[in-house]
C-alpha positions in Angstrom: 114.2 76.0 60.6 115.8 72.4 60.4 117.6 73.7 57.1 119.5 76.7 59.2 121.1 74.0 61.1 122.7 72.2 58.6 126.0 74.5 57.9 126.6 74.6 61.8 126.3 71.4 62.5 128.7 70.9 59.6 131.1 72.7 60.8 130.8 71.5 64.4 131.2 68.3 62.6 134.6 69.4 60.7 135.4 71.0 64.2 135.5 67.8 66.2 136.8 66.2 63.1 140.0 68.3 63.0 140.7 68.1 66.9 140.6 64.4 66.4 142.8 64.4 64.1 145.1 66.7 65.5 145.1 64.4 68.6 146.0 61.2 66.4 148.9 63.6 64.8 150.4 64.4 68.1 150.4 60.3 69.0 152.1 59.9 65.8 154.8 62.6 66.8 155.0 61.5 70.1 155.5 57.2 68.8 156.5 57.7 65.3 153.4 55.4 64.7 152.7 55.1 61.0 149.3 53.9 62.3 148.4 57.2 64.1 149.4 59.1 61.0 147.2 56.7 58.6 144.1 57.5 61.6 144.7 61.0 61.6 144.6 61.5 57.7 141.8 59.1 57.3 139.7 61.2 59.9 141.0 64.2 58.6 139.6 63.5 55.1 136.3 61.8 56.7 135.5 64.7 58.5 137.2 68.4 57.7 137.6 67.6 53.5 133.8 67.1 52.7 133.2 70.1 54.6 135.6 72.6 53.2 134.7 70.8 49.7 131.5 71.8 50.0 130.9 75.0 51.8 133.8 76.7 51.0 135.8 75.7 47.9 132.3 75.0 46.3 130.6 78.4 46.4 134.4 80.1 45.7 135.2 78.0 42.7 131.6 77.7 41.6 131.5 74.2 41.4 128.6 72.5 39.8 126.8 69.6 42.1 128.6 66.8 40.2 132.2 68.3 40.7 131.3 68.5 44.7 129.9 65.0 45.1 132.8 63.6 43.6 135.4 65.8 45.3 133.3 64.8 49.0 133.0 60.9 47.5 137.0 61.3 46.9 137.8 62.4 50.6 135.6 59.6 51.6 137.2 56.8 50.1 140.5 58.2 50.5 139.6 58.7 54.4 138.1 55.3 54.6 141.1 53.7 53.0 143.7 55.3 55.0 141.3 54.3 58.4 141.6 50.8 56.9 144.9 51.0 56.5 145.5 51.5 60.3 143.4 48.8 61.4 145.0 46.4 59.3 148.7 47.6 59.4 150.5 44.8 61.6 
């Protein structure tokens, strides 16, 4: 039963992350704020990209577990770096 909840919860996380990143992008467009753009990219990389890599691209492209893990890890590092940039940029 618990295993059946993994994919729906991952999809929900991606959907909420997409909504949050869209709101941050709207803030960037409205105020021309680079920090909001960086925040939007960071949230997108942390929430949407890992779901797409592991649930969509991996089955279609037949990626190995190591390649999936690498793709998700790269997305995490890019997302955290982007959010860090948005927080420390003057």
